[in-house]
C-alpha positions, -999 to 999 in steps of 0.1 A, spaced: 539 315 815 546 292 844 532 260 829 557 232 826 554 215 792 561 178 792 552 160 760 572 130 772 543 122 797 524 107 768 549 79 765 552 73 803 536 42 818 503 50 835 503 52 872 475 27 876 498 -2 870 482 -11 836 506 -23 809 502 8 788 512 44 784 491 76 786 493 77 748 479 42 749 449 55 769 443 82 742 446 56 714 421 34 732 397 63 734 404 71 698 393 36 686 363 36 709 352 69 693 357 54 658 338 22 666 309 39 684 305 66 657 306 43 627 282 18 643 258 47 652 262 60 616 249 27 602 218 30 624 214 67 616 216 61 578 192 32 578 166 46 602 169 81 589 164 69 553 133 50 564 117 79 581 128 103 554 109 82 529 79 80 552 78 118 554 75 121 516 47 95 511 12 106 501 -2 87 531 -7 113 558 -6 88 586 28 74 576 41 109 570 29 120 605 48 90 620 80 104 605 72 139 616 66 127 652 99 108 652 119 139 641 101 161 665 110 139 695 146 132 687 155 166 675 140 186 703 153 166 733 189 175 743 214 148 734 227 145 769 192 138 782 188 111 755 220 95 766 208 92 802 174 81 791 188 52 771 212 42 798 190 46 829 154 48 819 148 25 789 161 -7 806 134 -1 833 107 2 807 117 -30 789 101 -64 798 116 -76 830 137 -104 815 151 -82 788 158 -54 813 176 -78 836 196 -92 808 208 -57 799 217 -48 835 237 -80 838 259 -71 809 295 -59 817 295 -22 822 315 -16 791 289 -34 770 261 -14 786 280 19 778 286 8 742 251 -4 734 234 26 750 258 50 733 254 35 698 216 33 700 213 68 714 237 85 690 223 65 660 187 73 666 194 110 675 214 114 642 188 95 623 163 123 629 187 147 612 195 123 584 157 119 579 154 156 571 182 155 547 167 125 528 133 142 528 148 173 514 167 154 487 135 135 476 114 167 476 141 185 455 135 161 426 111 170 398 77 156 407 76 140 372 101 115 382 77 98 407 49 100 382 71 85 355 81 56 377 45 48 386 35 52 350 60 25 340 42 1 363 66 3 392 52 0 427 56 28 452 85 10 468 101 2 435 98 39 424 117 49 455 142 21 452 151 25 416 141 61 406 140 85 435 165 74 462 195 68 439 193 105 427 183 119 461 213 104 479 236 120 453 221 154 459 225 152 497 261 141 499 273 176 511 248 179 540 251 142 549 289 149 552 281 174 579 260 149 598 287 123 595 312 147 610 288 157 637 284 121 649 321 119 657 319 151 677 286 142 694 302 109 705 320 129 732 287 132 751 288 94 757 314 101 784 286 114 806 273 78 811 308 63 816 321 54 781 358 60 779 359 75 744 385 100 733 375 131 753 369 110 785 404 95 782 418 130 778 401 141 811 414 109 828 449 117 816 446 152 831 434 138 864 465 115 867 492 138 852 479 174 855 492 180 820 461 195 806 476 213 776 494 182 762 463 161 767 438 183 750 461 193 722 466 157 714 428 151 715 423 181 692 447 168 667 430 134 668 396 149 661 411 170 633 425 138 617 391 121 619 374 151 603 400 155 575 398 118 566 360 119 566 359 150 545 383 136 520 364 103 517 331 121 513 346 145 487 357 115 467 323 99 470 306 131 459 329 133 429 323 97 418 285 99 422 276 134 409 250 136 382 250 162 353 223 187 358 221 184 395 238 201 424 276 196 421 272 179 387 290 189 355 
């Protein structure tokens, strides 16, 4: 193999004159990936839970709204959604709001578009997990909550959702991992996250193997940490008689 390995390139100053190293570029992308993914996950969990509840309500109109949301966001390719949020949505907003967005620094535009797009895309998948978790519960639980005088909202808040969330921890873990991996698509609109920084490193150094091995290790670290945290959460919240319970 004629390839010349040079791991020391990661500690070399970047050729652009910035006061950092190529490893610094990768670390910068690493933290961008973390911030974007966690911010998007907050949106995904809140919005996904809301529409997941809608899809289990007896009101057909509200259930249909949830179904339409899932159909739209799950059936449009993620890369198309990124370009839509970055290029199209600002043109559809009121003029003042659209101009405000366009006048933001480019980095702020990349961040906000990426977080919203990734969050709402993942919310459609979380919605299905929440819906499945609620539907997996015995129907008597809803009836018991209403029989006790609880409102529909209180029945979800105090009876159904606390148990449903415990059931869906394993599939939610998969969606949590996916949001970190899907964040790489944000590089298509200009966000310098982890994979984009890796490509930039290759462009300046031609050391492709070192760059992408380092990025692979970074993603593995993220995945291992997330899996361990979610495993601990599943262990602490499991209920006897349900999936994973003792």
